[in-house]
C-alpha positions as CSV (number, residue, x, y, z in Angstrom):
1,X,89.7,18.2,-102.5
2,X,89.0,14.8,-104.2
3,X,85.5,16.0,-105.1
4,X,86.9,19.2,-106.6
5,X,89.4,17.2,-108.7
6,X,86.6,14.9,-109.9
7,X,84.4,17.9,-110.8
8,X,87.3,19.6,-112.6
9,X,87.9,16.4,-114.6
10,X,84.2,16.1,-115.4
11,X,84.1,19.8,-116.5
12,X,87.1,19.4,-118.7
13,X,85.7,16.1,-120.2
14,X,82.4,17.8,-120.8
15,X,84.1,20.7,-122.6
16,X,85.9,18.2,-124.8
17,X,82.7,16.3,-125.4
18,X,80.8,19.4,-126.3
19,X,83.4,20.3,-128.8
20,X,82.6,17.0,-130.6
21,X,78.8,17.1,-130.1
22,X,76.4,17.9,-132.8
23,X,75.0,21.4,-132.7
24,X,71.2,21.5,-133.0
25,X,69.5,24.8,-134.1
26,X,65.9,25.5,-133.3
27,X,64.9,25.6,-137.0
28,X,66.4,22.1,-137.5
29,X,64.5,20.8,-134.5
30,X,61.3,22.2,-136.1
31,X,62.2,20.5,-139.4
32,X,62.8,17.1,-137.7
33,X,59.5,17.3,-135.8
34,X,57.7,18.1,-139.1
35,X,59.2,15.0,-140.7
36,X,58.9,12.5,-137.9
37,X,56.2,13.4,-135.3
38,X,53.3,11.0,-135.4
39,X,50.6,13.5,-134.6
40,X,51.7,15.7,-137.6
41,X,51.8,12.7,-139.9
42,X,48.4,11.5,-138.8
43,X,46.9,14.9,-139.4
44,X,48.5,15.0,-142.8
45,X,46.9,11.7,-143.6
46,X,43.5,13.1,-142.6
47,X,44.0,15.8,-145.2
48,X,44.7,13.2,-147.9
49,X,41.7,11.2,-146.9
50,X,39.5,14.3,-147.0
51,X,40.6,15.0,-150.6
52,X,38.7,11.9,-151.6
53,X,35.4,13.2,-150.5
54,X,34.7,15.5,-153.6
55,X,35.1,12.4,-155.8
56,X,32.6,10.5,-153.7
57,X,30.2,13.5,-154.1
58,X,30.6,13.5,-157.9
59,X,29.9,9.8,-158.0
60,X,26.3,10.6,-157.2
61,X,25.9,12.2,-160.6
62,X,28.1,9.8,-162.6
63,X,26.7,6.6,-164.4
64,X,26.4,3.4,-162.4
65,X,26.7,0.2,-164.5
66,X,26.0,-3.4,-163.6
67,X,26.7,-6.6,-165.6
68,X,24.7,-9.7,-164.7
69,X,24.4,-13.3,-165.9
70,X,22.4,-16.4,-165.0
71,X,22.2,-20.0,-166.0
72,X,18.9,-21.9,-165.5
73,X,18.3,-25.6,-165.8
74,X,15.0,-27.4,-165.3
75,X,14.1,-31.1,-165.0
76,X,11.4,-31.1,-167.6
77,X,11.0,-28.4,-170.3
78,X,7.5,-27.2,-171.2
79,X,6.4,-26.8,-174.7
80,X,3.0,-25.4,-175.9
81,X,0.7,-28.0,-177.3
82,X,-0.5,-25.5,-179.8
83,X,2.2,-24.5,-182.2
84,X,6.0,-24.6,-181.7
85,X,6.1,-22.3,-178.6
86,X,8.7,-22.8,-175.9
87,X,7.2,-22.0,-172.5
88,X,10.1,-23.2,-170.3
89,X,13.4,-24.4,-172.0
90,X,15.5,-27.2,-170.6
91,X,18.3,-24.8,-170.0
92,X,18.7,-21.0,-170.5
93,X,21.6,-18.6,-170.3
94,X,20.9,-14.9,-169.7
95,X,23.3,-11.9,-169.7
96,X,22.4,-8.3,-169.2
97,X,24.0,-4.8,-168.8
98,X,22.2,-2.1,-166.9
99,X,23.3,1.5,-166.8
100,X,21.7,4.0,-164.5
101,X,22.5,7.8,-164.3
102,X,21.1,10.5,-162.1
103,X,19.7,13.5,-163.9
104,X,18.9,15.4,-160.8
105,X,20.0,14.3,-157.3
106,X,19.2,16.7,-154.5
107,X,22.0,15.3,-152.4
108,X,24.7,16.3,-154.8
109,X,25.3,19.9,-154.1
110,X,25.2,19.6,-150.3
111,X,27.5,16.6,-150.4
112,X,30.0,18.5,-152.6
113,X,29.9,21.5,-150.3
114,X,30.3,19.2,-147.3
115,X,33.4,17.6,-148.9
116,X,35.2,20.9,-149.4
117,X,34.3,22.1,-145.9
118,X,35.7,18.9,-144.5
119,X,38.9,19.5,-146.5
120,X,39.1,23.0,-145.0
121,X,38.6,21.6,-141.5
122,X,41.3,18.9,-141.9
123,X,43.8,21.4,-143.3
124,X,43.2,23.8,-140.4
125,X,43.5,20.9,-138.0
126,X,46.8,19.9,-139.7
127,X,48.2,23.3,-139.2
128,X,46.9,23.5,-135.7
129,X,48.7,20.2,-134.9
130,X,51.9,21.6,-136.3
131,X,51.6,24.6,-134.1
132,X,50.9,22.5,-131.0
133,X,53.8,20.1,-131.7
134,X,56.3,22.8,-132.6
135,X,55.4,24.7,-129.5
136,X,56.3,21.6,-127.4
137,X,59.6,21.5,-129.3
138,X,60.3,25.2,-128.7
139,X,59.4,24.9,-125.0
140,X,61.8,21.9,-124.6
141,X,64.5,23.6,-126.6
142,X,64.4,26.6,-124.2
143,X,64.3,24.2,-121.3
144,X,67.6,22.7,-122.5
145,X,69.1,26.2,-122.7
146,X,67.8,27.0,-119.3
147,X,69.2,24.0,-117.6
148,X,72.5,24.4,-119.5
149,X,72.9,27.9,-118.0
150,X,72.0,26.5,-114.5
151,X,74.8,24.0,-114.9
152,X,77.2,26.7,-115.9
153,X,76.0,28.8,-112.9
154,X,76.7,25.9,-110.6
155,X,80.2,25.6,-112.0
156,X,80.8,29.3,-111.3
157,X,79.5,28.8,-107.8
158,X,81.9,25.9,-107.3
159,X,84.8,28.2,-108.3
160,X,83.6,30.9,-105.9
161,X,83.3,28.4,-103.1
162,X,86.8,27.1,-103.9
163,X,88.1,30.6,-103.4
164,X,86.2,30.9,-100.1
165,X,87.8,27.6,-98.9
166,X,91.3,28.7,-100.0
167,X,91.1,32.1,-98.3
168,X,89.5,30.5,-95.1
169,X,92.3,28.0,-94.8
170,X,95.0,30.6,-95.3
171,X,93.4,32.8,-92.6
172,X,93.0,29.6,-90.4
173,X,96.7,28.9,-90.7
174,X,97.5,32.5,-89.8
175,X,95.1,32.3,-86.8
176,X,92.9,35.0,-88.1
177,X,89.8,32.8,-88.0
178,X,88.7,29.6,-86.3
179,X,88.0,26.2,-87.9
180,X,84.2,27.0,-88.2
181,X,85.1,29.5,-91.0
182,X,86.6,26.7,-93.1
183,X,83.6,24.4,-92.3
184,X,81.2,27.2,-93.4
185,X,83.0,27.7,-96.7
186,X,82.9,23.9,-97.3
187,X,79.2,24.0,-96.7
188,X,78.9,26.6,-99.4
189,X,80.9,24.2,-101.6
190,X,78.6,21.3,-100.8
191,X,75.6,23.5,-101.7
192,X,77.2,24.4,-105.1
193,X,78.0,20.8,-105.8
194,X,74.5,19.7,-105.0
195,X,73.2,22.4,-107.4
196,X,75.6,21.2,-110.0
197,X,74.4,17.6,-109.7
198,X,70.8,18.5,-109.7
199,X,71.0,20.9,-112.7
200,X,73.1,18.3,-114.6
201,X,70.5,15.7,-114.2
202,X,67.8,18.2,-115.3
203,X,69.9,19.0,-118.4
204,X,70.2,15.3,-119.2
205,X,66.5,14.8,-118.9
206,X,65.6,17.9,-121.0
207,X,68.0,16.7,-123.7
208,X,66.5,13.2,-123.8
209,X,63.0,14.5,-123.8
210,X,63.7,16.9,-126.7
211,X,65.6,14.1,-128.6
212,X,62.7,11.7,-128.3
213,X,60.2,14.4,-129.4
214,X,62.0,15.1,-132.6
215,X,63.3,11.6,-133.2
216,X,66.9,12.8,-133.2
217,X,69.1,9.7,-133.6
218,X,72.3,11.1,-132.1
219,X,72.6,10.9,-128.3
220,X,75.1,13.7,-127.7
221,X,74.2,17.1,-128.9
222,X,74.1,20.7,-127.8
223,X,71.6,23.4,-128.7
224,X,72.4,26.9,-130.0
225,X,70.9,30.0,-128.6
226,X,68.3,31.5,-131.0
227,X,67.9,35.2,-131.5
228,X,65.9,36.9,-128.8
229,X,62.3,37.2,-129.6
230,X,60.9,40.7,-130.3
231,X,59.0,42.5,-127.6
232,X,55.3,43.0,-127.8
233,X,54.1,46.5,-128.6
234,X,50.5,45.9,-129.7
235,X,47.4,46.4,-127.7
236,X,45.2,43.7,-126.3
237,X,42.4,44.5,-128.8
238,X,44.8,44.3,-131.7
239,X,46.2,41.0,-130.5
240,X,42.7,39.6,-130.1
241,X,41.7,40.7,-133.6
242,X,44.7,39.0,-135.0
243,X,43.9,35.9,-133.1
244,X,40.5,35.7,-134.7
245,X,42.2,36.1,-138.1
246,X,45.1,33.7,-137.7
247,X,44.2,31.0,-135.1
248,X,43.4,27.7,-136.8
249,X,41.2,26.5,-133.9
250,X,39.0,29.5,-134.6
251,X,38.9,28.6,-138.2
252,X,37.9,25.1,-137.3
253,X,35.1,26.4,-135.2
254,X,33.9,28.5,-138.1
255,X,34.0,25.5,-140.4
256,X,32.1,23.5,-137.9
257,X,29.2,26.0,-138.2
258,X,29.3,25.7,-142.0
259,X,29.3,22.0,-141.8
260,X,26.3,22.1,-139.4
261,X,24.4,24.3,-142.0
262,X,25.3,21.8,-144.7
263,X,24.0,18.9,-142.6
264,X,20.7,20.8,-142.4
265,X,20.6,21.1,-146.2
266,X,21.3,17.4,-146.6
267,X,18.2,16.6,-144.6
268,X,16.2,19.1,-146.5
269,X,17.3,17.4,-149.7
270,X,15.3,14.4,-148.6
271,X,12.1,16.4,-149.2
272,X,13.0,17.1,-152.8
273,X,12.2,14.9,-155.9
274,X,14.9,13.1,-157.9
275,X,15.1,12.2,-161.5
276,X,17.0,9.2,-162.9
277,X,17.6,7.6,-166.3
278,X,18.4,3.9,-167.0
279,X,19.2,1.7,-169.9
280,X,19.2,-2.1,-169.9
281,X,20.3,-4.6,-172.6
282,X,19.9,-8.3,-172.3
283,X,20.7,-11.4,-174.4
284,X,19.1,-14.8,-173.9
285,X,20.1,-18.2,-175.2
286,X,16.9,-20.3,-175.7
287,X,14.4,-17.5,-175.0
288,X,11.0,-18.2,-173.7
289,X,7.8,-17.4,-175.6
290,X,7.7,-13.9,-174.1
291,X,11.4,-13.1,-174.6
292,X,13.5,-11.9,-177.5
293,X,17.0,-13.4,-178.0
294,X,18.3,-9.9,-177.4
295,X,16.7,-6.6,-176.5
296,X,17.2,-3.3,-174.7
297,X,15.0,-0.9,-172.7
298,X,15.3,2.7,-171.7
299,X,13.5,4.4,-168.9
300,X,13.3,7.8,-167.2
301,X,12.1,7.7,-163.6
302,X,10.9,10.5,-161.3
303,X,10.6,9.9,-157.6
304,X,8.9,12.2,-155.0
305,X,9.2,11.2,-151.3
306,X,5.8,11.5,-149.6
307,X,5.9,10.0,-146.1
308,X,8.3,8.0,-144.1
309,X,6.8,8.1,-140.6
310,X,8.1,11.7,-139.9
311,X,11.7,10.6,-140.0
312,X,12.9,13.6,-142.1
313,X,11.1,16.1,-139.8
314,X,12.8,14.8,-136.7
315,X,16.2,14.6,-138.5
316,X,15.8,18.2,-139.6
317,X,15.0,19.3,-136.0
318,X,18.0,17.4,-134.8
319,X,20.4,19.0,-137.3
320,X,19.0,22.5,-136.5
321,X,19.8,21.8,-132.8
322,X,23.3,20.7,-133.9
323,X,23.7,24.0,-135.8
324,X,22.8,26.0,-132.7
325,X,25.4,23.9,-130.8
326,X,28.1,24.7,-133.4
327,X,27.3,28.4,-133.1
328,X,27.5,28.3,-129.3
329,X,30.9,26.4,-129.6
330,X,32.1,29.2,-131.9
331,X,31.2,31.9,-129.3
332,X,32.8,29.8,-126.6
333,X,36.0,29.5,-128.6
334,X,36.1,33.3,-129.1
335,X,35.7,33.8,-125.4
336,X,38.5,31.3,-124.7
337,X,40.7,33.1,-127.2
338,X,40.2,36.4,-125.5
339,X,41.1,34.8,-122.1
340,X,44.2,33.1,-123.5
341,X,45.4,36.3,-125.3
342,X,44.9,38.4,-122.1
343,X,46.6,35.8,-119.9
344,X,49.6,35.5,-122.3
345,X,49.9,39.2,-122.6
346,X,49.8,39.8,-118.8
347,X,52.3,37.0,-118.2
348,X,54.7,38.5,-120.8
349,X,54.4,41.9,-119.3
350,X,54.9,40.6,-115.8
351,X,58.0,38.5,-116.8
352,X,59.5,41.5,-118.5
353,X,59.1,43.7,-115.5
354,X,60.5,41.1,-113.1
355,X,63.4,40.4,-115.5
356,X,64.6,44.0,-115.4
357,X,64.4,43.9,-111.6
358,X,66.2,40.6,-111.4
359,X,69.0,41.9,-113.6
360,X,69.5,44.7,-111.2
361,X,69.4,42.3,-108.2
362,X,72.1,40.2,-109.7
363,X,74.3,43.3,-110.2
364,X,73.8,44.4,-106.6
365,X,74.2,40.8,-105.2
366,X,77.5,40.4,-107.1
367,X,78.8,43.8,-106.0
368,X,77.7,43.0,-102.4
369,X,79.4,39.6,-102.4
370,X,82.7,41.1,-103.9
371,X,82.7,43.8,-101.2
372,X,82.0,41.4,-98.3
373,X,84.5,38.8,-99.5
374,X,87.1,41.5,-99.9
375,X,86.4,42.6,-96.3
376,X,86.6,39.0,-95.2
377,X,90.1,38.7,-96.7
378,X,91.2,41.6,-94.5
379,X,89.3,40.6,-91.4
380,X,86.6,43.2,-91.6
381,X,83.8,40.7,-92.3
382,X,82.9,37.3,-90.9
383,X,82.5,34.0,-92.9
384,X,78.8,34.1,-91.9
385,X,78.4,37.4,-93.8
386,X,80.2,35.9,-96.8
387,X,78.0,32.8,-96.7
388,X,74.9,34.9,-96.6
389,X,76.1,37.0,-99.5
390,X,77.0,33.8,-101.4
391,X,73.5,32.4,-100.9
392,X,71.9,35.7,-102.0
393,X,74.1,35.8,-105.1
394,X,73.2,32.2,-106.0
395,X,69.5,32.8,-105.6
396,X,69.6,36.0,-107.6
397,X,71.5,34.3,-110.5
398,X,69.1,31.3,-110.5
399,X,66.1,33.5,-110.5
400,X,67.5,35.6,-113.3
401,X,68.2,32.6,-115.5
402,X,64.7,31.1,-114.9
403,X,63.0,34.4,-115.5
404,X,65.0,35.1,-118.6
405,X,63.7,31.9,-120.2
406,X,60.2,32.3,-118.7
407,X,60.1,35.6,-120.6
408,X,61.1,34.0,-123.9
409,X,58.6,31.2,-123.4
410,X,55.9,33.6,-122.5
411,X,56.6,35.5,-125.8
412,X,56.2,32.2,-127.6
413,X,53.0,31.6,-125.7
414,X,51.7,35.0,-126.8
415,X,52.5,34.2,-130.4
416,X,50.6,31.0,-130.1
417,X,47.6,32.6,-128.4
418,X,47.7,35.2,-131.2
419,X,47.9,32.4,-133.9
420,X,51.2,33.6,-135.5
421,X,53.6,31.1,-133.9
422,X,55.8,29.5,-136.6
423,X,53.3,30.9,-139.1
424,X,56.0,31.5,-141.8
425,X,57.0,27.8,-141.4
426,X,53.4,26.7,-141.8
427,X,52.9,28.8,-144.9
428,X,56.0,27.5,-146.5
429,X,54.7,24.0,-145.9
430,X,51.1,24.9,-147.0
431,X,51.8,24.8,-150.7
432,X,52.5,21.1,-150.8
433,X,49.5,20.4,-148.6
434,X,47.1,22.6,-150.5
435,X,48.1,21.1,-153.8
436,X,47.7,17.6,-152.4
437,X,51.4,16.7,-152.5
438,X,52.9,15.1,-149.5
439,X,55.7,16.8,-147.8
440,X,59.1,15.3,-148.7
441,X,60.3,13.0,-146.0
442,X,64.0,12.5,-145.2
443,X,65.7,9.9,-143.1
444,X,68.8,11.9,-142.6
445,X,69.2,13.0,-139.0
């Protein structure tokens, strides 16, 4: 009885605490993860870094200017013996400005294309990272809901076991049963208490894990039940086609192929001529006999690479092999997507079928227990039959709770395999990323 009082007090205290706890919605958990999770922030920084690459490409075609200066002193100046000509002055100061601009650089267009392809890749990687992290958040969120229901189920079992003990003691007092009936009822109570302790610890762990994942600063909180996810009615072929269209890892594989093609073009550019223009101005204090005090020079230079020991040829072969690798990786990614979509679809269908059966089992187990326990009250059933019905009811309820959340998580997994998981949230965040603006950060929790 002491244990029962303690559990009752804990249950009442928990109810009071829950009334004061913060309520966390799944959408808010997503928002907190977007604002705080390091993997998302790192991927966002990669997007910002990639946006610098087009400027680096344009720098190939923009003017490059250098300013130089020198001071020269000699021990003995040299003058010509014929005329007043200064061959080597005692000291000399020289300053010059040199400007060089590329008229045609074969690297420019491949480099610019590579820059924009890299931006596409980092943006897709950023969105893929969001999907991966938010899927972890959703899975943990549903785990908190699952363990919360398991705790409540254990509380209900305790109440059921309490009624078994009460009825058994009344029947023992009247001499209708022996003491082993009370002991068996108390064993059912011990089983329910163990399940309550175990599920409570699992709930605490799930809450802490979710809190750490989204950097939630409050310790005590409860989660609200989101709306049930819609059932899947599309065929496997339709889901696979949508996965090819929406999945960001598939887009990354496509961009990898384009990047490999660009790398081939960059090597080919080393075979092409280049054309540069330069302009230089210099000023000299104490000029030599072959110098003016100030002067400028302009030049147009053409360069055609001829031979470099075959390096370009081997680089081109290497990049062509890399291109074949990228194409094979794309085919492998498509095969993986097909497998993941099929596995997720079958898992969802299996969980749905089992869920319907388990709901029926719980109804039957509850009805069976009520009938047997009613018979036990009137001496038409033994405590062993009650205990067996109690165990069957407990197993059916636990299996139903687990399968209910397995089904919801499998629907999320199917959305992720299809590439549409939190797609609306990603698209709402895409505008800031695509325009180069960082997502607003908030320290409010």
